[in-house]
Structures are given as C-alpha cells and as structure tokens.
C-alpha positions in Angstrom: 51.5 79.3 -17.7 51.2 77.1 -20.9 51.3 79.5 -23.9 48.7 77.2 -25.6 46.4 77.7 -22.6 46.8 81.5 -22.8 46.2 81.6 -26.7 43.1 79.4 -26.1 41.7 81.7 -23.5 42.2 84.8 -25.8 40.5 83.1 -28.6 37.6 82.2 -26.3 37.2 85.9 -25.2 37.3 87.1 -28.8 34.7 84.7 -29.8 32.5 85.6 -26.9 32.8 89.3 -27.8 32.0 88.7 -31.5 28.9 86.7 -30.5 27.7 89.3 -27.9 28.1 92.6 -29.9 25.2 92.1 -32.2 23.0 91.2 -29.3 24.2 94.3 -27.3 23.5 96.5 -30.2 20.0 95.1 -30.6 19.3 95.7 -26.9 20.3 99.4 -27.1 18.1 99.9 -30.3 15.1 98.2 -28.7 15.5 100.2 -25.5 15.4 103.6 -27.4 11.8 104.7 -27.4 12.4 107.3 -30.2 14.6 106.1 -32.9 16.3 108.7 -34.9 16.4 111.2 -32.1 19.3 112.3 -30.1 19.2 111.8 -26.3 21.7 114.2 -24.8 23.4 112.4 -21.7 23.6 115.5 -19.6 20.1 116.8 -20.0 18.5 117.8 -16.6 15.2 116.1 -17.7 14.5 113.1 -19.9 15.1 114.7 -23.4 15.1 113.5 -27.0 15.6 115.8 -29.9 15.9 115.9 -33.7 19.7 116.0 -34.7 20.8 119.7 -35.2 18.3 121.1 -32.6 20.5 120.2 -29.7 21.3 123.8 -28.6 17.7 124.9 -28.6 16.6 121.7 -26.8 19.3 122.2 -24.2 17.9 125.6 -23.5 14.3 124.5 -23.2 15.3 121.5 -21.0 17.1 123.9 -18.6 14.0 125.9 -18.4 11.8 122.9 -18.0 14.0 121.8 -15.1 14.0 125.1 -13.3 10.3 125.4 -13.6 9.8 121.9 -12.2 11.9 122.8 -9.2 9.9 126.0 -8.8 6.5 124.3 -9.2 7.5 121.9 -6.4 7.7 124.7 -3.9 4.8 124.9 -1.4 4.2 128.5 -2.2 3.5 127.6 -5.9 1.9 124.1 -6.4 3.9 121.9 -4.0 3.8 119.4 -6.9 5.9 118.8 -10.1 4.7 116.4 -12.9 6.7 113.6 -14.6 7.8 114.7 -18.0 9.8 113.5 -21.1 10.5 116.3 -23.5 10.6 115.9 -27.3 12.1 118.7 -29.2 11.3 118.1 -32.9 12.3 119.4 -36.2 10.3 119.1 -39.3 11.7 115.6 -40.2 10.5 114.1 -37.1 7.2 116.0 -36.4 4.9 113.7 -38.1 6.4 110.7 -36.6 6.5 111.7 -32.9 4.1 114.7 -32.5 0.5 114.2 -31.4 -1.8 113.0 -34.2 -3.0 116.1 -36.4 -0.8 118.6 -34.6 0.3 121.4 -36.7 4.1 121.8 -36.9 5.3 124.2 -34.3 2.2 123.9 -31.9 3.4 123.1 -28.4 1.4 120.2 -26.9 1.4 117.2 -24.6 1.1 113.8 -26.1 0.0 111.2 -23.6 0.2 111.5 -19.7 3.7 112.6 -19.5 5.3 113.6 -22.8 5.8 117.2 -23.8 6.3 118.1 -27.5 7.7 121.4 -28.8 9.4 122.5 -32.2 13.1 122.8 -32.3 13.4 124.9 -35.4 11.6 127.9 -37.1 8.4 126.9 -38.9 5.4 128.5 -40.8 3.2 128.6 -37.7 5.7 130.7 -35.7 6.1 133.1 -38.7 2.4 133.3 -39.7 0.9 133.8 -36.3 2.3 137.3 -36.2 0.0 139.7 -37.7 1.4 142.1 -40.5 3.1 144.9 -38.7 1.3 147.5 -40.8 -1.9 146.4 -39.1 -0.5 147.4 -35.6 0.0 150.7 -33.9 3.4 152.0 -34.6 5.0 151.6 -31.3 3.8 148.0 -31.0 4.9 147.2 -34.6 8.4 148.5 -33.7 8.5 146.2 -30.6 7.5 143.3 -32.8 10.2 143.9 -35.3 12.8 144.3 -32.5 11.9 141.2 -30.5 11.0 138.7 -33.1 13.2 139.4 -36.1 15.4 136.4 -36.9 19.0 136.4 -38.2 17.7 135.9 -41.6 15.6 139.0 -41.5 12.2 137.2 -41.1 9.7 137.8 -38.4 9.0 134.7 -36.2 7.6 134.2 -32.8 10.1 131.6 -31.8 11.2 133.4 -28.8 7.8 133.4 -27.4 7.1 129.7 -28.4 10.3 128.6 -26.7 8.8 129.8 -23.3 5.7 127.8 -23.8 7.4 124.7 -22.6 6.2 126.1 -19.0 2.7 126.2 -20.2 2.8 122.6 -21.3 4.3 121.6 -18.0 1.2 123.2 -16.4 -1.0 120.9 -18.4 0.9 117.9 -17.3 0.7 119.0 -13.6 -3.1 119.7 -14.0 -3.9 116.2 -15.4 -1.4 114.2 -13.3 -2.9 115.8 -10.1 -6.3 114.8 -11.6 -7.8 118.2 -11.0 -11.5 118.7 -11.9 -12.1 120.7 -15.0 -15.1 122.9 -14.7 -14.3 124.5 -18.0 -11.6 123.8 -20.7 -10.9 127.7 -20.8 -10.2 127.5 -17.0 -7.5 124.9 -17.5 -5.8 127.0 -20.2 -6.1 130.0 -17.9 -4.3 128.1 -15.2 -1.5 127.1 -17.7 -1.2 130.8 -18.8 -1.1 132.1 -15.3 1.5 129.5 -14.3 3.6 130.5 -17.3 3.3 134.1 -16.7 4.0 133.9 -12.9 7.1 131.7 -13.5 8.5 134.1 -16.2 7.7 137.2 -14.2 9.3 135.9 -11.1 12.1 133.8 -12.4 13.1 135.1 -15.9 11.8 138.7 -16.0 14.1 139.6 -18.8 11.9 137.4 -20.9 8.7 139.2 -20.3 8.8 141.4 -23.4 9.1 138.2 -25.6 6.2 136.7 -23.6 3.8 139.6 -23.6 4.4 141.3 -26.9 3.2 138.4 -28.9 -0.3 138.1 -27.4 -0.7 141.8 -27.5 0.1 141.9 -31.2 -2.3 139.0 -32.0 -5.1 140.5 -30.1 -4.7 144.0 -31.4 -4.0 142.9 -35.0 -7.0 140.5 -35.3 -10.3 141.8 -36.4 -12.8 140.0 -34.1 -15.5 140.3 -36.8 -13.5 137.8 -39.1 -13.4 135.0 -36.4 -15.8 132.0 -36.6 -16.0 131.8 -32.9 -15.2 134.2 -30.1 -17.0 133.3 -26.9 -15.7 131.1 -24.0 -18.7 128.8 -24.6 -17.5 128.3 -28.1 -14.0 127.6 -26.9 -15.3 125.0 -24.6 -17.7 123.5 -27.2 -15.0 123.1 -29.9 -11.9 122.7 -27.8 -10.9 119.2 -28.8 -11.0 120.2 -32.5 -9.9 123.8 -32.5 -6.2 123.3 -31.8 -5.7 121.0 -34.7 -8.2 122.3 -37.2 -8.2 126.0 -36.5 -4.7 126.8 -35.0 -4.9 130.5 -35.7 -8.3 130.9 -33.9 -7.0 128.7 -31.1 -4.0 131.1 -30.9 -6.3 134.1 -30.6 -8.1 132.6 -27.6 -4.7 131.7 -26.0 -3.4 135.2 -26.4 -6.5 136.7 -24.9 -6.2 134.2 -21.9 -2.5 135.2 -21.6 -3.3 138.8 -21.5 -5.7 137.9 -18.7 -3.1 136.1 -16.9 -0.9 139.2 -16.9 -3.7 141.3 -15.5 -4.4 138.7 -12.8 -0.6 138.6 -11.9 -0.2 142.3 -11.8 -3.2 142.9 -9.5 -2.2 143.9 -6.1 -1.7 142.7 -3.4 -2.8 139.2 -4.2 -1.6 138.8 -7.9 1.7 137.0 -7.2 -0.3 134.5 -5.0 -3.1 133.9 -7.5 -1.5 130.9 -9.0 -1.3 129.0 -5.7 -4.8 130.1 -4.8 -6.2 128.9 -8.1 -4.4 125.4 -7.7 -5.9 125.0 -4.2 -9.3 126.1 -5.5 -9.3 123.6 -8.3 -8.2 120.8 -6.1 -11.3 121.5 -4.0 -13.6 122.3 -6.9 -16.7 120.6 -8.1 -16.9 119.0 -11.5 -19.7 121.2 -12.6 -20.8 124.9 -12.0 -23.2 127.2 -13.6 -21.4 130.3 -15.1 -22.7 132.3 -12.0 -21.4 129.6 -9.6 -18.1 129.5 -11.2 -17.7 133.2 -11.3 -18.5 133.5 -7.6 -16.0 130.6 -6.7 -13.2 132.2 -8.7 -14.0 135.7 -7.2 -14.0 134.5 -3.5 -11.3 131.8 -3.6 -8.8 133.3 -6.1 -9.3 136.9 -7.4 -11.9 139.3 -8.8 -9.7 139.7 -11.9 -9.9 135.9 -12.5 -13.7 136.0 -12.3 -13.8 138.9 -14.8 -12.3 136.6 -17.4 -15.7 134.9 -17.4 -18.0 137.7 -16.6 -16.3 140.4 -18.8 -15.0 138.3 -21.7 
C-alpha cells in the first residue's frame, strides 16, 4: 500500500473525529432531561439524582422496583405505573421539584415523575414532635428509631419508605380511577404502602408506624386550623404546599387507619385489592352515606369507619 495513501486516510479519520466530537457532546447534553443530575447506569428504574445522594437513591430505586413488581401481581393491583424517579438534594430541589413543594415533601410531578429528597432536611427534623410531649415508651421508640449519626432526630427512615406511597398515586392516576374524595385517594396510597411494607419488608414496620403514632399523639388537635375530612377535601390542593405540618397530621391519621384496615381479620391483607376493584367500578360522586355504604360492602367495615368515625 502506498504510505502516502495510508497517511492521508489517517488524516481524514482524525479530521472527521475532531469535527464530530462537539456534535456528539451536544447530542448527549440535549438528550439529558435533568442537567446536573446523575443518572446511574445500573438503576432498576429510570433514576436521576443529585450528586452525593447516589447511595440513598439506589436504595429507594430498589424499593421502587420491588414495589412495581409486587403491584403487578393479580392479587394486588394487576397494574404497575410508569415512573421516573428524581432523588434531589437541596441544591436541585427548587429546579426540579414540583412548584411550591416544601423541601423534603415526597410528591409526584406530572403524570409519571416521582420526587423525593435524598438528604436530611428541616421538614424531616421538624415534623417529629418534641419527645417530652410523648408518653415515655413512645418517646424512647422515637429516639431509638429516628436518631441520626449526628445525634439529631429526623424522620428520614420513614420518608424513605414513602416512595411506595407516591407510586400508588401514579397508579391511581394512570389507571384513571374515579376520585369520590381526595382523602380516599390518600387512604388508598397509605393502604398500599402499609400492605407492601407489612408483607414484603416487615422489618421496616417500626420505622413506618412509629412516626404517625408520634405525630398524632404529640399534636394538640385544638391547635389545628382544620381537622375534618371535609376540610381536607376542600383545601387539598393548597394544604400540602402551604400547610405541610397540617397536611402531615392528616396523612398520619390516614396511615394509622391503613394499619387498622390491614390488621383486621380475615380480610385485612386483601383490602387493598378490594379497594382497587371498588374504585375502578366506582361512581364519580357519592353522598357521605352512599360512600360509607359502598366502602363497607365492597371493601371492609374498617375502611368505612374512616369516614363515619373520623
């Protein structure tokens, strides 16, 4: 082969590479929907996270993947939603979280995006009531479960579990279920979370159950602006952003109800599936009496009592 020809070909290849590199780099940047976030290549679900939160993000993504597989089972929902997870630190929260969402509040943002915090924050620390306002045994459990390596108390262990609650919201909305009440969608999500943890990760039950017990017992109901389920529905679209502590109190009461529904025998472990089927067949509107009757006959008396005995 003519050496000049070989040299010319090498020159051509180098020139082509130089010309294409900027274009290739631009394509990769343009295709990244969340600039500045890390996208772990081995994540079991689409995952983007703030640099430095990779370990926490990996654990939550693994839980998310396990929950999706479990939800797909016919005995549960027979359905699993599409999801992209964002695990955000403080530096990226304002940029990628839902508009107005308080740092640390798990939520969905759009039809298939799930947003959770990847590092400790003031919400996780301040939602726990002072332990001197709790019965001694409960206060000791709070200190044991939620003390961080720095010595602070933070509910991060509980909030890490709520990725499953947010998956339930995505399932509810992607399946286009009717919403007779906002509180009932939240009750569904809490029941799905509790059922999954109780059946698949029972070692996490103390972290899941102690927080709502502490919030409910440590809150003076007389100090709350709203307390009824009717108020929750009326102010639902504002409460999460504008009054996160009050919103958390409602969620804690609904989660304690989810535990009672699940623990009721013999139908408790099947209540999630029964509620899913009932919601798929439900009307858009009910009076309170009609809704209570539907929940009592199609799901469980304990679920109906959330409405009648609130």
